[in-house]
PyMOL CGO cylinders between C-alpha atoms (Angstrom):
from pymol import cmd
from pymol.cgo import CYLINDER

trace = [
    CYLINDER, 4.82, -32.59, 43.80, 2.63, -32.40, 46.90, 0.3, 1, 1, 1, 1, 1, 1,
    CYLINDER, 2.63, -32.40, 46.90, -0.88, -30.96, 46.94, 0.3, 1, 1, 1, 1, 1, 1,
    CYLINDER, -0.88, -30.96, 46.94, 0.49, -28.04, 48.94, 0.3, 1, 1, 1, 1, 1, 1,
    CYLINDER, 0.49, -28.04, 48.94, 3.09, -27.29, 46.30, 0.3, 1, 1, 1, 1, 1, 1,
    CYLINDER, 3.09, -27.29, 46.30, 0.56, -27.51, 43.49, 0.3, 1, 1, 1, 1, 1, 1,
    CYLINDER, 0.56, -27.51, 43.49, -1.60, -24.90, 45.19, 0.3, 1, 1, 1, 1, 1, 1,
    CYLINDER, -1.60, -24.90, 45.19, -4.94, -23.93, 43.69, 0.3, 1, 1, 1, 1, 1, 1,
    CYLINDER, -4.94, -23.93, 43.69, -4.03, -24.62, 40.10, 0.3, 1, 1, 1, 1, 1, 1,
    CYLINDER, -4.03, -24.62, 40.10, -6.94, -26.17, 38.24, 0.3, 1, 1, 1, 1, 1, 1,
    CYLINDER, -6.94, -26.17, 38.24, -9.19, -25.45, 35.29, 0.3, 1, 1, 1, 1, 1, 1,
    CYLINDER, -9.19, -25.45, 35.29, -10.96, -22.71, 37.21, 0.3, 1, 1, 1, 1, 1, 1,
    CYLINDER, -10.96, -22.71, 37.21, -7.66, -20.81, 37.54, 0.3, 1, 1, 1, 1, 1, 1,
    CYLINDER, -7.66, -20.81, 37.54, -7.25, -20.53, 33.77, 0.3, 1, 1, 1, 1, 1, 1,
    CYLINDER, -7.25, -20.53, 33.77, -8.54, -17.10, 32.81, 0.3, 1, 1, 1, 1, 1, 1,
    CYLINDER, -8.54, -17.10, 32.81, -9.73, -16.07, 29.38, 0.3, 1, 1, 1, 1, 1, 1,
    CYLINDER, -9.73, -16.07, 29.38, -9.55, -12.32, 28.98, 0.3, 1, 1, 1, 1, 1, 1,
    CYLINDER, -9.55, -12.32, 28.98, -11.86, -10.93, 26.31, 0.3, 1, 1, 1, 1, 1, 1,
    CYLINDER, -11.86, -10.93, 26.31, -10.97, -8.03, 24.04, 0.3, 1, 1, 1, 1, 1, 1,
    CYLINDER, -10.97, -8.03, 24.04, -8.93, -5.32, 25.70, 0.3, 1, 1, 1, 1, 1, 1,
    CYLINDER, -8.93, -5.32, 25.70, -9.30, -6.75, 29.21, 0.3, 1, 1, 1, 1, 1, 1,
    CYLINDER, -9.30, -6.75, 29.21, -5.85, -8.32, 28.83, 0.3, 1, 1, 1, 1, 1, 1,
    CYLINDER, -5.85, -8.32, 28.83, -4.32, -4.90, 28.24, 0.3, 1, 1, 1, 1, 1, 1,
    CYLINDER, -4.32, -4.90, 28.24, -5.85, -3.43, 31.38, 0.3, 1, 1, 1, 1, 1, 1,
    CYLINDER, -5.85, -3.43, 31.38, -4.91, -6.53, 33.38, 0.3, 1, 1, 1, 1, 1, 1,
    CYLINDER, -4.91, -6.53, 33.38, -1.25, -6.48, 32.32, 0.3, 1, 1, 1, 1, 1, 1,
    CYLINDER, -1.25, -6.48, 32.32, -0.51, -3.02, 30.86, 0.3, 1, 1, 1, 1, 1, 1,
    CYLINDER, -0.51, -3.02, 30.86, 3.24, -3.42, 31.29, 0.3, 1, 1, 1, 1, 1, 1,
    CYLINDER, 3.24, -3.42, 31.29, 3.27, -6.11, 28.62, 0.3, 1, 1, 1, 1, 1, 1,
    CYLINDER, 3.27, -6.11, 28.62, 2.13, -3.53, 26.08, 0.3, 1, 1, 1, 1, 1, 1,
    CYLINDER, 2.13, -3.53, 26.08, 3.63, -0.20, 27.14, 0.3, 1, 1, 1, 1, 1, 1,
    CYLINDER, 3.63, -0.20, 27.14, 6.55, -1.22, 29.37, 0.3, 1, 1, 1, 1, 1, 1,
    CYLINDER, 6.55, -1.22, 29.37, 5.34, 0.22, 32.69, 0.3, 1, 1, 1, 1, 1, 1,
    CYLINDER, 5.34, 0.22, 32.69, 2.56, 2.11, 34.44, 0.3, 1, 1, 1, 1, 1, 1,
    CYLINDER, 2.56, 2.11, 34.44, 5.00, 4.84, 35.49, 0.3, 1, 1, 1, 1, 1, 1,
    CYLINDER, 5.00, 4.84, 35.49, 6.08, 7.93, 33.52, 0.3, 1, 1, 1, 1, 1, 1,
    CYLINDER, 6.08, 7.93, 33.52, 7.60, 5.80, 30.75, 0.3, 1, 1, 1, 1, 1, 1,
    CYLINDER, 7.60, 5.80, 30.75, 4.30, 4.06, 30.02, 0.3, 1, 1, 1, 1, 1, 1,
    CYLINDER, 4.30, 4.06, 30.02, 2.30, 7.27, 30.35, 0.3, 1, 1, 1, 1, 1, 1,
    CYLINDER, 2.30, 7.27, 30.35, 4.38, 9.00, 27.69, 0.3, 1, 1, 1, 1, 1, 1,
    CYLINDER, 4.38, 9.00, 27.69, 4.36, 5.88, 25.52, 0.3, 1, 1, 1, 1, 1, 1,
    CYLINDER, 4.36, 5.88, 25.52, 0.62, 6.37, 24.99, 0.3, 1, 1, 1, 1, 1, 1,
    CYLINDER, 0.62, 6.37, 24.99, 1.38, 9.60, 23.13, 0.3, 1, 1, 1, 1, 1, 1,
    CYLINDER, 1.38, 9.60, 23.13, 4.10, 7.98, 21.04, 0.3, 1, 1, 1, 1, 1, 1,
    CYLINDER, 4.10, 7.98, 21.04, 1.74, 5.25, 19.88, 0.3, 1, 1, 1, 1, 1, 1,
    CYLINDER, 1.74, 5.25, 19.88, -0.85, 7.68, 18.54, 0.3, 1, 1, 1, 1, 1, 1,
    CYLINDER, -0.85, 7.68, 18.54, 1.84, 9.88, 16.98, 0.3, 1, 1, 1, 1, 1, 1,
    CYLINDER, 1.84, 9.88, 16.98, 3.37, 6.80, 15.34, 0.3, 1, 1, 1, 1, 1, 1,
    CYLINDER, 3.37, 6.80, 15.34, 0.07, 6.20, 13.53, 0.3, 1, 1, 1, 1, 1, 1,
    CYLINDER, 0.07, 6.20, 13.53, 0.32, 9.71, 12.11, 0.3, 1, 1, 1, 1, 1, 1,
    CYLINDER, 0.32, 9.71, 12.11, 3.99, 9.16, 11.23, 0.3, 1, 1, 1, 1, 1, 1,
    CYLINDER, 3.99, 9.16, 11.23, 2.90, 6.10, 9.24, 0.3, 1, 1, 1, 1, 1, 1,
    CYLINDER, 2.90, 6.10, 9.24, 0.60, 8.36, 7.24, 0.3, 1, 1, 1, 1, 1, 1,
    CYLINDER, 0.60, 8.36, 7.24, 3.55, 10.67, 6.60, 0.3, 1, 1, 1, 1, 1, 1,
    CYLINDER, 3.55, 10.67, 6.60, 5.76, 7.76, 5.50, 0.3, 1, 1, 1, 1, 1, 1,
    CYLINDER, 5.76, 7.76, 5.50, 3.01, 6.72, 3.09, 0.3, 1, 1, 1, 1, 1, 1,
    CYLINDER, 3.01, 6.72, 3.09, 3.05, 10.24, 1.65, 0.3, 1, 1, 1, 1, 1, 1,
    CYLINDER, 3.05, 10.24, 1.65, -0.33, 11.43, 2.92, 0.3, 1, 1, 1, 1, 1, 1,
    CYLINDER, -0.33, 11.43, 2.92, 0.45, 13.52, 6.01, 0.3, 1, 1, 1, 1, 1, 1,
    CYLINDER, 0.45, 13.52, 6.01, 2.59, 16.65, 6.31, 0.3, 1, 1, 1, 1, 1, 1,
    CYLINDER, 2.59, 16.65, 6.31, 1.70, 17.97, 9.77, 0.3, 1, 1, 1, 1, 1, 1,
    CYLINDER, 1.70, 17.97, 9.77, 1.13, 16.49, 13.23, 0.3, 1, 1, 1, 1, 1, 1,
    CYLINDER, 1.13, 16.49, 13.23, 0.05, 18.62, 16.19, 0.3, 1, 1, 1, 1, 1, 1,
    CYLINDER, 0.05, 18.62, 16.19, 0.34, 17.31, 19.74, 0.3, 1, 1, 1, 1, 1, 1,
    CYLINDER, 0.34, 17.31, 19.74, -1.37, 19.34, 22.45, 0.3, 1, 1, 1, 1, 1, 1,
    CYLINDER, -1.37, 19.34, 22.45, -1.16, 18.82, 26.21, 0.3, 1, 1, 1, 1, 1, 1,
    CYLINDER, -1.16, 18.82, 26.21, -4.47, 20.16, 27.47, 0.3, 1, 1, 1, 1, 1, 1,
    CYLINDER, -4.47, 20.16, 27.47, -5.56, 21.00, 31.00, 0.3, 1, 1, 1, 1, 1, 1,
    CYLINDER, -5.56, 21.00, 31.00, -5.84, 17.92, 33.19, 0.3, 1, 1, 1, 1, 1, 1,
    CYLINDER, -5.84, 17.92, 33.19, -3.07, 16.23, 31.17, 0.3, 1, 1, 1, 1, 1, 1,
    CYLINDER, -3.07, 16.23, 31.17, -5.46, 15.35, 28.40, 0.3, 1, 1, 1, 1, 1, 1,
    CYLINDER, -5.46, 15.35, 28.40, -3.62, 14.66, 25.15, 0.3, 1, 1, 1, 1, 1, 1,
    CYLINDER, -3.62, 14.66, 25.15, -4.79, 15.66, 21.68, 0.3, 1, 1, 1, 1, 1, 1,
    CYLINDER, -4.79, 15.66, 21.68, -3.02, 14.42, 18.53, 0.3, 1, 1, 1, 1, 1, 1,
    CYLINDER, -3.02, 14.42, 18.53, -4.16, 15.81, 15.18, 0.3, 1, 1, 1, 1, 1, 1,
    CYLINDER, -4.16, 15.81, 15.18, -2.83, 15.02, 11.71, 0.3, 1, 1, 1, 1, 1, 1,
    CYLINDER, -2.83, 15.02, 11.71, -3.76, 15.99, 8.16, 0.3, 1, 1, 1, 1, 1, 1,
    CYLINDER, -3.76, 15.99, 8.16, -3.54, 12.48, 6.73, 0.3, 1, 1, 1, 1, 1, 1,
    CYLINDER, -3.54, 12.48, 6.73, -6.24, 10.50, 4.94, 0.3, 1, 1, 1, 1, 1, 1,
    CYLINDER, -6.24, 10.50, 4.94, -8.31, 9.91, 8.06, 0.3, 1, 1, 1, 1, 1, 1,
    CYLINDER, -8.31, 9.91, 8.06, -8.87, 6.46, 9.55, 0.3, 1, 1, 1, 1, 1, 1,
    CYLINDER, -8.87, 6.46, 9.55, -11.36, 4.60, 7.31, 0.3, 1, 1, 1, 1, 1, 1,
    CYLINDER, -11.36, 4.60, 7.31, -14.97, 4.77, 8.50, 0.3, 1, 1, 1, 1, 1, 1,
    CYLINDER, -14.97, 4.77, 8.50, -16.46, 2.17, 6.16, 0.3, 1, 1, 1, 1, 1, 1,
    CYLINDER, -16.46, 2.17, 6.16, -17.67, -1.21, 7.42, 0.3, 1, 1, 1, 1, 1, 1,
    CYLINDER, -17.67, -1.21, 7.42, -14.96, -3.81, 7.94, 0.3, 1, 1, 1, 1, 1, 1,
    CYLINDER, -14.96, -3.81, 7.94, -16.37, -7.04, 6.51, 0.3, 1, 1, 1, 1, 1, 1,
    CYLINDER, -16.37, -7.04, 6.51, -15.04, -9.53, 9.05, 0.3, 1, 1, 1, 1, 1, 1,
    CYLINDER, -15.04, -9.53, 9.05, -16.44, -7.71, 12.10, 0.3, 1, 1, 1, 1, 1, 1,
    CYLINDER, -16.44, -7.71, 12.10, -19.36, -5.79, 10.60, 0.3, 1, 1, 1, 1, 1, 1,
    CYLINDER, -19.36, -5.79, 10.60, -18.10, -2.71, 12.45, 0.3, 1, 1, 1, 1, 1, 1,
    CYLINDER, -18.10, -2.71, 12.45, -16.80, 0.62, 11.15, 0.3, 1, 1, 1, 1, 1, 1,
    CYLINDER, -16.80, 0.62, 11.15, -13.08, 0.30, 10.49, 0.3, 1, 1, 1, 1, 1, 1,
    CYLINDER, -13.08, 0.30, 10.49, -12.24, 3.09, 12.94, 0.3, 1, 1, 1, 1, 1, 1,
    CYLINDER, -12.24, 3.09, 12.94, -14.12, 1.22, 15.69, 0.3, 1, 1, 1, 1, 1, 1,
    CYLINDER, -14.12, 1.22, 15.69, -12.15, -1.92, 14.91, 0.3, 1, 1, 1, 1, 1, 1,
    CYLINDER, -12.15, -1.92, 14.91, -8.85, -0.03, 15.08, 0.3, 1, 1, 1, 1, 1, 1,
    CYLINDER, -8.85, -0.03, 15.08, -9.61, 1.29, 18.57, 0.3, 1, 1, 1, 1, 1, 1,
    CYLINDER, -9.61, 1.29, 18.57, -11.27, -1.77, 20.11, 0.3, 1, 1, 1, 1, 1, 1,
    CYLINDER, -11.27, -1.77, 20.11, -9.61, -4.88, 18.69, 0.3, 1, 1, 1, 1, 1, 1,
    CYLINDER, -9.61, -4.88, 18.69, -6.00, -5.88, 19.27, 0.3, 1, 1, 1, 1, 1, 1,
    CYLINDER, -6.00, -5.88, 19.27, -3.93, -6.60, 16.17, 0.3, 1, 1, 1, 1, 1, 1,
    CYLINDER, -3.93, -6.60, 16.17, -6.27, -4.61, 13.97, 0.3, 1, 1, 1, 1, 1, 1,
    CYLINDER, -6.27, -4.61, 13.97, -5.05, -1.93, 11.60, 0.3, 1, 1, 1, 1, 1, 1,
    CYLINDER, -5.05, -1.93, 11.60, -3.73, -1.15, 8.16, 0.3, 1, 1, 1, 1, 1, 1,
    CYLINDER, -3.73, -1.15, 8.16, -0.20, -2.39, 8.83, 0.3, 1, 1, 1, 1, 1, 1,
    CYLINDER, -0.20, -2.39, 8.83, -0.57, -6.12, 8.41, 0.3, 1, 1, 1, 1, 1, 1,
    CYLINDER, -0.57, -6.12, 8.41, -1.60, -6.77, 4.82, 0.3, 1, 1, 1, 1, 1, 1,
    CYLINDER, -1.60, -6.77, 4.82, 1.12, -4.72, 3.17, 0.3, 1, 1, 1, 1, 1, 1,
    CYLINDER, 1.12, -4.72, 3.17, -1.31, -2.62, 1.14, 0.3, 1, 1, 1, 1, 1, 1,
    CYLINDER, -1.31, -2.62, 1.14, -2.16, 0.18, 3.58, 0.3, 1, 1, 1, 1, 1, 1,
    CYLINDER, -2.16, 0.18, 3.58, 1.44, 0.87, 4.62, 0.3, 1, 1, 1, 1, 1, 1,
    CYLINDER, 1.44, 0.87, 4.62, 4.79, -0.24, 3.24, 0.3, 1, 1, 1, 1, 1, 1,
    CYLINDER, 4.79, -0.24, 3.24, 6.57, 1.16, 6.31, 0.3, 1, 1, 1, 1, 1, 1,
    CYLINDER, 6.57, 1.16, 6.31, 5.20, 1.42, 9.82, 0.3, 1, 1, 1, 1, 1, 1,
    CYLINDER, 5.20, 1.42, 9.82, 6.21, 2.01, 13.42, 0.3, 1, 1, 1, 1, 1, 1,
    CYLINDER, 6.21, 2.01, 13.42, 4.59, 1.74, 16.81, 0.3, 1, 1, 1, 1, 1, 1,
    CYLINDER, 4.59, 1.74, 16.81, 3.02, -1.49, 17.99, 0.3, 1, 1, 1, 1, 1, 1,
    CYLINDER, 3.02, -1.49, 17.99, 2.19, -2.59, 14.44, 0.3, 1, 1, 1, 1, 1, 1,
    CYLINDER, 2.19, -2.59, 14.44, -1.57, -2.06, 14.58, 0.3, 1, 1, 1, 1, 1, 1,
    CYLINDER, -1.57, -2.06, 14.58, -1.87, -2.62, 18.31, 0.3, 1, 1, 1, 1, 1, 1,
    CYLINDER, -1.87, -2.62, 18.31, -1.14, 0.92, 19.47, 0.3, 1, 1, 1, 1, 1, 1,
    CYLINDER, -1.14, 0.92, 19.47, -4.50, 2.65, 19.06, 0.3, 1, 1, 1, 1, 1, 1,
    CYLINDER, -4.50, 2.65, 19.06, -6.45, -0.08, 20.85, 0.3, 1, 1, 1, 1, 1, 1,
    CYLINDER, -6.45, -0.08, 20.85, -3.91, -0.22, 23.68, 0.3, 1, 1, 1, 1, 1, 1,
    CYLINDER, -3.91, -0.22, 23.68, -4.11, 3.54, 24.20, 0.3, 1, 1, 1, 1, 1, 1,
    CYLINDER, -4.11, 3.54, 24.20, -7.89, 3.28, 24.20, 0.3, 1, 1, 1, 1, 1, 1,
    CYLINDER, -7.89, 3.28, 24.20, -7.84, 0.44, 26.74, 0.3, 1, 1, 1, 1, 1, 1,
    CYLINDER, -7.84, 0.44, 26.74, -5.61, 2.41, 29.11, 0.3, 1, 1, 1, 1, 1, 1,
    CYLINDER, -5.61, 2.41, 29.11, -7.54, 5.69, 28.86, 0.3, 1, 1, 1, 1, 1, 1,
    CYLINDER, -7.54, 5.69, 28.86, -10.34, 6.84, 31.13, 0.3, 1, 1, 1, 1, 1, 1,
    CYLINDER, -10.34, 6.84, 31.13, -11.94, 8.15, 27.94, 0.3, 1, 1, 1, 1, 1, 1,
    CYLINDER, -11.94, 8.15, 27.94, -10.95, 8.60, 24.31, 0.3, 1, 1, 1, 1, 1, 1,
    CYLINDER, -10.95, 8.60, 24.31, -12.58, 10.48, 21.45, 0.3, 1, 1, 1, 1, 1, 1,
    CYLINDER, -12.58, 10.48, 21.45, -11.64, 10.11, 17.80, 0.3, 1, 1, 1, 1, 1, 1,
    CYLINDER, -11.64, 10.11, 17.80, -12.64, 12.64, 15.15, 0.3, 1, 1, 1, 1, 1, 1,
    CYLINDER, -12.64, 12.64, 15.15, -12.17, 11.57, 11.54, 0.3, 1, 1, 1, 1, 1, 1,
    CYLINDER, -12.17, 11.57, 11.54, -12.26, 14.04, 8.65, 0.3, 1, 1, 1, 1, 1, 1,
    CYLINDER, -12.26, 14.04, 8.65, -12.71, 12.18, 5.39, 0.3, 1, 1, 1, 1, 1, 1,
    CYLINDER, -12.71, 12.18, 5.39, -14.56, 12.62, 2.08, 0.3, 1, 1, 1, 1, 1, 1,
    CYLINDER, -14.56, 12.62, 2.08, -15.93, 16.01, 3.14, 0.3, 1, 1, 1, 1, 1, 1,
    CYLINDER, -15.93, 16.01, 3.14, -17.53, 14.67, 6.33, 0.3, 1, 1, 1, 1, 1, 1,
    CYLINDER, -17.53, 14.67, 6.33, -16.60, 14.71, 10.02, 0.3, 1, 1, 1, 1, 1, 1,
    CYLINDER, -16.60, 14.71, 10.02, -17.18, 11.56, 12.07, 0.3, 1, 1, 1, 1, 1, 1,
    CYLINDER, -17.18, 11.56, 12.07, -16.94, 11.24, 15.86, 0.3, 1, 1, 1, 1, 1, 1,
    CYLINDER, -16.94, 11.24, 15.86, -16.79, 8.25, 18.16, 0.3, 1, 1, 1, 1, 1, 1,
    CYLINDER, -16.79, 8.25, 18.16, -16.24, 8.07, 21.92, 0.3, 1, 1, 1, 1, 1, 1,
    CYLINDER, -16.24, 8.07, 21.92, -14.93, 5.29, 24.14, 0.3, 1, 1, 1, 1, 1, 1,
    CYLINDER, -14.93, 5.29, 24.14, -14.61, 4.69, 27.87, 0.3, 1, 1, 1, 1, 1, 1,
    CYLINDER, -14.61, 4.69, 27.87, -11.83, 2.47, 29.22, 0.3, 1, 1, 1, 1, 1, 1,
    CYLINDER, -11.83, 2.47, 29.22, -11.52, 0.71, 25.89, 0.3, 1, 1, 1, 1, 1, 1,
    CYLINDER, -11.52, 0.71, 25.89, -15.21, 0.10, 25.32, 0.3, 1, 1, 1, 1, 1, 1,
    CYLINDER, -15.21, 0.10, 25.32, -17.47, 1.85, 22.88, 0.3, 1, 1, 1, 1, 1, 1,
    CYLINDER, -17.47, 1.85, 22.88, -19.49, 4.54, 24.64, 0.3, 1, 1, 1, 1, 1, 1,
    CYLINDER, -19.49, 4.54, 24.64, -21.21, 5.98, 21.58, 0.3, 1, 1, 1, 1, 1, 1,
    CYLINDER, -21.21, 5.98, 21.58, -21.25, 4.54, 18.05, 0.3, 1, 1, 1, 1, 1, 1,
    CYLINDER, -21.25, 4.54, 18.05, -19.57, 6.28, 15.16, 0.3, 1, 1, 1, 1, 1, 1,
    CYLINDER, -19.57, 6.28, 15.16, -21.62, 9.27, 14.06, 0.3, 1, 1, 1, 1, 1, 1,
    CYLINDER, -21.62, 9.27, 14.06, -21.38, 11.69, 11.15, 0.3, 1, 1, 1, 1, 1, 1,
    CYLINDER, -21.38, 11.69, 11.15, -21.69, 15.16, 12.69, 0.3, 1, 1, 1, 1, 1, 1,
    CYLINDER, -21.69, 15.16, 12.69, -21.43, 17.38, 9.64, 0.3, 1, 1, 1, 1, 1, 1,
    CYLINDER, -21.43, 17.38, 9.64, -19.47, 18.63, 6.66, 0.3, 1, 1, 1, 1, 1, 1,
    CYLINDER, -19.47, 18.63, 6.66, -15.82, 19.63, 6.73, 0.3, 1, 1, 1, 1, 1, 1,
    CYLINDER, -15.82, 19.63, 6.73, -13.12, 20.86, 4.39, 0.3, 1, 1, 1, 1, 1, 1,
    CYLINDER, -13.12, 20.86, 4.39, -10.45, 19.15, 6.49, 0.3, 1, 1, 1, 1, 1, 1,
    CYLINDER, -10.45, 19.15, 6.49, -8.95, 15.73, 6.15, 0.3, 1, 1, 1, 1, 1, 1,
    CYLINDER, -8.95, 15.73, 6.15, -7.15, 13.68, 8.78, 0.3, 1, 1, 1, 1, 1, 1,
    CYLINDER, -7.15, 13.68, 8.78, -7.66, 12.30, 12.26, 0.3, 1, 1, 1, 1, 1, 1,
    CYLINDER, -7.66, 12.30, 12.26, -7.82, 13.81, 15.75, 0.3, 1, 1, 1, 1, 1, 1,
    CYLINDER, -7.82, 13.81, 15.75, -7.43, 11.57, 18.79, 0.3, 1, 1, 1, 1, 1, 1,
    CYLINDER, -7.43, 11.57, 18.79, -8.09, 13.03, 22.24, 0.3, 1, 1, 1, 1, 1, 1,
    CYLINDER, -8.09, 13.03, 22.24, -7.61, 10.93, 25.36, 0.3, 1, 1, 1, 1, 1, 1,
    CYLINDER, -7.61, 10.93, 25.36, -7.19, 11.07, 29.13, 0.3, 1, 1, 1, 1, 1, 1,
    CYLINDER, -7.19, 11.07, 29.13, -4.97, 8.37, 30.66, 0.3, 1, 1, 1, 1, 1, 1,
    CYLINDER, -4.97, 8.37, 30.66, -6.74, 6.27, 33.28, 0.3, 1, 1, 1, 1, 1, 1,
    CYLINDER, -6.74, 6.27, 33.28, -5.79, 7.07, 36.88, 0.3, 1, 1, 1, 1, 1, 1,
    CYLINDER, -5.79, 7.07, 36.88, -6.75, 3.49, 37.75, 0.3, 1, 1, 1, 1, 1, 1,
    CYLINDER, -6.75, 3.49, 37.75, -3.78, 2.35, 35.65, 0.3, 1, 1, 1, 1, 1, 1,
    CYLINDER, -3.78, 2.35, 35.65, -1.07, 4.99, 35.93, 0.3, 1, 1, 1, 1, 1, 1,
    CYLINDER, -1.07, 4.99, 35.93, 0.92, 5.95, 39.00, 0.3, 1, 1, 1, 1, 1, 1,
    CYLINDER, 0.92, 5.95, 39.00, 1.69, 9.47, 37.77, 0.3, 1, 1, 1, 1, 1, 1,
    CYLINDER, 1.69, 9.47, 37.77, -0.73, 11.37, 35.55, 0.3, 1, 1, 1, 1, 1, 1,
    CYLINDER, -0.73, 11.37, 35.55, 1.52, 14.35, 34.74, 0.3, 1, 1, 1, 1, 1, 1,
    CYLINDER, 1.52, 14.35, 34.74, 3.06, 14.73, 31.29, 0.3, 1, 1, 1, 1, 1, 1,
    CYLINDER, 3.06, 14.73, 31.29, 6.56, 16.17, 31.05, 0.3, 1, 1, 1, 1, 1, 1,
    CYLINDER, 6.56, 16.17, 31.05, 6.84, 18.62, 28.17, 0.3, 1, 1, 1, 1, 1, 1,
    CYLINDER, 6.84, 18.62, 28.17, 10.58, 18.13, 27.68, 0.3, 1, 1, 1, 1, 1, 1,
    CYLINDER, 10.58, 18.13, 27.68, 10.22, 14.34, 27.48, 0.3, 1, 1, 1, 1, 1, 1,
    CYLINDER, 10.22, 14.34, 27.48, 7.62, 14.66, 24.74, 0.3, 1, 1, 1, 1, 1, 1,
    CYLINDER, 7.62, 14.66, 24.74, 9.57, 17.39, 22.95, 0.3, 1, 1, 1, 1, 1, 1,
    CYLINDER, 9.57, 17.39, 22.95, 12.74, 15.28, 22.81, 0.3, 1, 1, 1, 1, 1, 1,
    CYLINDER, 12.74, 15.28, 22.81, 10.90, 12.30, 21.33, 0.3, 1, 1, 1, 1, 1, 1,
    CYLINDER, 10.90, 12.30, 21.33, 8.96, 14.37, 18.81, 0.3, 1, 1, 1, 1, 1, 1,
    CYLINDER, 8.96, 14.37, 18.81, 12.09, 16.21, 17.71, 0.3, 1, 1, 1, 1, 1, 1,
    CYLINDER, 12.09, 16.21, 17.71, 13.75, 12.85, 17.04, 0.3, 1, 1, 1, 1, 1, 1,
    CYLINDER, 13.75, 12.85, 17.04, 10.77, 11.91, 14.89, 0.3, 1, 1, 1, 1, 1, 1,
    CYLINDER, 10.77, 11.91, 14.89, 11.02, 15.19, 12.98, 0.3, 1, 1, 1, 1, 1, 1,
    CYLINDER, 11.02, 15.19, 12.98, 14.70, 14.53, 12.23, 0.3, 1, 1, 1, 1, 1, 1,
    CYLINDER, 14.70, 14.53, 12.23, 14.01, 10.93, 11.21, 0.3, 1, 1, 1, 1, 1, 1,
    CYLINDER, 14.01, 10.93, 11.21, 11.15, 11.90, 8.89, 0.3, 1, 1, 1, 1, 1, 1,
    CYLINDER, 11.15, 11.90, 8.89, 12.40, 14.66, 6.62, 0.3, 1, 1, 1, 1, 1, 1,
    CYLINDER, 12.40, 14.66, 6.62, 9.87, 17.31, 5.68, 0.3, 1, 1, 1, 1, 1, 1,
    CYLINDER, 9.87, 17.31, 5.68, 7.18, 16.49, 8.20, 0.3, 1, 1, 1, 1, 1, 1,
    CYLINDER, 7.18, 16.49, 8.20, 6.12, 19.30, 10.53, 0.3, 1, 1, 1, 1, 1, 1,
    CYLINDER, 6.12, 19.30, 10.53, 5.50, 18.34, 14.16, 0.3, 1, 1, 1, 1, 1, 1,
    CYLINDER, 5.50, 18.34, 14.16, 4.08, 20.89, 16.58, 0.3, 1, 1, 1, 1, 1, 1,
    CYLINDER, 4.08, 20.89, 16.58, 3.99, 20.45, 20.37, 0.3, 1, 1, 1, 1, 1, 1,
    CYLINDER, 3.99, 20.45, 20.37, 1.86, 22.77, 22.48, 0.3, 1, 1, 1, 1, 1, 1,
    CYLINDER, 1.86, 22.77, 22.48, 1.27, 23.01, 26.21, 0.3, 1, 1, 1, 1, 1, 1,
    CYLINDER, 1.27, 23.01, 26.21, -2.13, 24.50, 27.03, 0.3, 1, 1, 1, 1, 1, 1,
    CYLINDER, -2.13, 24.50, 27.03, -2.00, 23.66, 30.73, 0.3, 1, 1, 1, 1, 1, 1,
    CYLINDER, -2.00, 23.66, 30.73, -2.10, 26.58, 33.12, 0.3, 1, 1, 1, 1, 1, 1,
    CYLINDER, -2.10, 26.58, 33.12, 1.34, 25.53, 34.32, 0.3, 1, 1, 1, 1, 1, 1,
    CYLINDER, 1.34, 25.53, 34.32, 2.68, 25.33, 30.76, 0.3, 1, 1, 1, 1, 1, 1,
    CYLINDER, 2.68, 25.33, 30.76, 2.87, 29.08, 30.08, 0.3, 1, 1, 1, 1, 1, 1,
    CYLINDER, 2.87, 29.08, 30.08, 1.71, 28.57, 26.51, 0.3, 1, 1, 1, 1, 1, 1,
    CYLINDER, 1.71, 28.57, 26.51, 4.93, 26.84, 25.51, 0.3, 1, 1, 1, 1, 1, 1,
    CYLINDER, 4.93, 26.84, 25.51, 5.14, 25.69, 21.91, 0.3, 1, 1, 1, 1, 1, 1,
    CYLINDER, 5.14, 25.69, 21.91, 7.79, 24.08, 19.71, 0.3, 1, 1, 1, 1, 1, 1,
    CYLINDER, 7.79, 24.08, 19.71, 7.65, 23.65, 15.94, 0.3, 1, 1, 1, 1, 1, 1,
    CYLINDER, 7.65, 23.65, 15.94, 9.91, 20.91, 14.59, 0.3, 1, 1, 1, 1, 1, 1,
    CYLINDER, 9.91, 20.91, 14.59, 10.42, 20.82, 10.84, 0.3, 1, 1, 1, 1, 1, 1,
    CYLINDER, 10.42, 20.82, 10.84, 13.60, 19.66, 9.11, 0.3, 1, 1, 1, 1, 1, 1,
    CYLINDER, 13.60, 19.66, 9.11, 13.64, 19.39, 5.33, 0.3, 1, 1, 1, 1, 1, 1,
    CYLINDER, 13.64, 19.39, 5.33, 17.06, 17.76, 5.49, 0.3, 1, 1, 1, 1, 1, 1,
    CYLINDER, 17.06, 17.76, 5.49, 16.04, 15.13, 8.05, 0.3, 1, 1, 1, 1, 1, 1,
    CYLINDER, 16.04, 15.13, 8.05, 19.04, 13.44, 9.71, 0.3, 1, 1, 1, 1, 1, 1,
    CYLINDER, 19.04, 13.44, 9.71, 21.37, 15.62, 7.66, 0.3, 1, 1, 1, 1, 1, 1,
    CYLINDER, 21.37, 15.62, 7.66, 19.90, 18.67, 9.44, 0.3, 1, 1, 1, 1, 1, 1,
    CYLINDER, 19.90, 18.67, 9.44, 20.69, 17.02, 12.78, 0.3, 1, 1, 1, 1, 1, 1,
    CYLINDER, 20.69, 17.02, 12.78, 24.38, 16.42, 12.04, 0.3, 1, 1, 1, 1, 1, 1,
    CYLINDER, 24.38, 16.42, 12.04, 24.77, 19.91, 10.61, 0.3, 1, 1, 1, 1, 1, 1,
]
cmd.load_cgo(trace, "trace")
């Protein structure tokens, strides 16, 4: 091979991408595309985490809200992402889940016996591809909040008060530097969430559109018979 054919291919061309940089550099490898398909996939990944809580028997309701500016909010009444310190990293577990690839409760077999999504990758990928993301955790009578910007911690995890709730709320705005189209299609989300409601008998999934253009549209999907309800 001639020097011309080899091009500029030497040690200096080998890149090492730290943390979530790889996700932002090649988003299609993680969510399929940077078009509408990838945009909607962000929602599915966060919802899948809540579905895992339902499959484990700890979550009965998931609420997905499209807010003004195509900000997405996903709330569940599960156990809440753990906030204790993860020994290997020395960071709160929720921080690890949102900032480190291949981190989550789906790998060891103890947190979840069944799981969907990107198998512990989803939350960090969504965080990496969002302009900003905020996670609220309601656990053990306390509310914790942490904020991120383009995958990086903006503010550390903070306990902000008492609460009677339990579960997790994830709010994020997709990054316009990544996505070609920033507009969420209600029907696309509704179809996917309805499928999930049929596949997971008994779970209640609510989809709301709070955008000015959404006319307050809302769908409640709840099928005690699961797939049987679909065929009937």
